[in-house]
N, C-alpha and C positions, 0 to 999 in steps of 0.2 A: 411442604414435603421436599426433602433434598432430591436432587436429580442424580440418578445413578448412571454412570457412563455406559455400562454394558447394555442397559435397557435402551438408552438413547441411540447407541450405535445400531441396534437391531430395528428400532421402530421409528425414530424421529429425526436422526441426524442425516441419514443418507438422502441426498436430493432426489426424491422420487416425484414423478410426474403427477401422482394422485394426491399429493399433500398440498393443500392450498396455502397461499400466502398467510392467511389469517392464523392458521395453526403454527406456522413457523414464527410469526410475530408473537404469539402467545408464549411459545416455548422460549424465545429469546428474552422476553420480558421476565419470565420466571428465572432464567439464568442471570439476568442483570440484577435482579433483586436478591439473589443468593450469594452472599459475600463469601460463603465457604466453597463456592464452585472452584474446581481445580483448574490449573493452567491447561491441562489436557482437555477438559470440557470446553474451555474457552477457545482453544485452538481448533477443536472439532467444530465448534459453532462457526468460526470464521471459514474454515475449509468447506463445510457443507453449504452454508448460506452463500458463500462466495461462488462456489461451483454452480449453484442454482441461478445466481444473479448473472453469471456468464452465459447461461443457456436461455434465459427468458428474454422477452422483448419488453416486459413491463418494468418501468423505471423504479417502481416500488420495491422490487427485489434488490436493486442497487442500494437503496436507502437502508434496507434491512442488513445487507452485507457490511455497509459502512458502520452501522451500529455494532455489529459483531466484531469488527476490527477495533473499534474504540473499547469494547469490553476486554479484549485481549491486551491492548496497548497499556491499559492502566493496571494490569495485574502485576503483583509482586514488585511494586515500585518502578514499573516500566521495563522490566527485564525483557519483555517481548516487544517493546515499542517499535524497534526498527522493522521487524517482520510484519507486524500488524499495519504500520503506516505504509510500508511498501505495497502490501496487498490492497489496502484501501486506495492508494493512488493508481495502482494497476486497473482497478475497477473503474475509477473515475475516468481515466484516460480511455479505456475501452468504450465507455458510454459516450464520451465526448466524440470519439471517432464515429460512433454509430449515429448520434443525434445532433452533433454540433454543440458548441459552447453556448451557454445561456448565463448571462451575468446575474449574480446573486442567487443562482439555483444551488440547492444543497448538494447536488451531485455534479452538475454540468458546468460549474463555474471554473474556467481554465485558470483564472487568477489564483484560485486555491492551490492548484498543483504547482504553479510558479512560485508562490509564497512558500510552500512546503520545501521546494527544492532550495531556494535561496536561503531560507531560514535554517536549514540543516547543514549548511556548508561550514566546515571547520576552518577553512582558509580560502583565499581567493584563487582564481584560475591560474594566475602567474606562478603561485607556489606549487600548485598541482602540476603544472607543466615542467617545472624544475625537478619535481619528484619523479615524473615519468622518464625524464632524461637520466636521472640517477638510477632508476630501476633498470634501464637498458645498459648502463655503464658498469663500472667497477665498484661504485659505492653503494652498498646495500641499504635498503630501507629498514627502518625499525618495524616491529610487528604492528605497532599502533599506526604508523604512517601507511603501511600496506592496508590495514583495516579501513582507515579513512578513505583511501583511494578506491577500495572496493565498494564502500557504501556510496561514494559519490558516483562511481560508474553505474551502479544499479539505479540510482536516482536519475542520472543523466540519460539513461536509456529511455525513460518515460518522457523526459523533456524532448528528446529526439523524436519520439512517436508523435507528440503534439505538433512538433515542427513539420513532420512529414505529412500530416493531414491538414496543415494550414491553420491550426488552432493555437499556436504558441503566441502568447502575448508579446508585444514588441517592447522588449526591455534590453538595454545595452549589456547588462551583466549576463544575460542568458546567451547572447551572441558570442561572447568570449568563451563560454563553456562549450558551446556547440563546435567551436573550432578545435577544441582539444581532442587529440587522439591518443590511443595507447593506454587508456585507463583499464585496470583489471575490473571485472564486473562479475 
């Protein structure tokens, strides 16, 4: 049976305290199996389950929210990938701050966040530094350069959160990025 957004918004998407994890899991499985689910439905899933995961103490909610993020990330050839990945990493960092990092854990492995940051970089920190100098000077950046810096700034904010709570992996390439200031985000 196809999922109708208006029904979901009224009954199943809103993160209510009286809806147990098992029902959210069942609903998300139905959505994952429905290839005709719209981007809006997928985005609603991420927002609703993500909000619930931020409120709960149970790590199972974070796992569910990460599944919702993956559901959105793969939609329409990755059109929403940046939004979904950023929300997924925000959840991971939040839970790592709460519970600490655990190697090989599906949510709490800090290396996963570090790999995501480094793997998504379009250029090195020295190029980004030169671009921030250009941004403050007379030479304007292209729209793509500005977009790249904003995405890096958003990602770097999460790396800085891990650093602030003492959970950032010791990698030389991360240290160079942490020293960089002036990125739009």
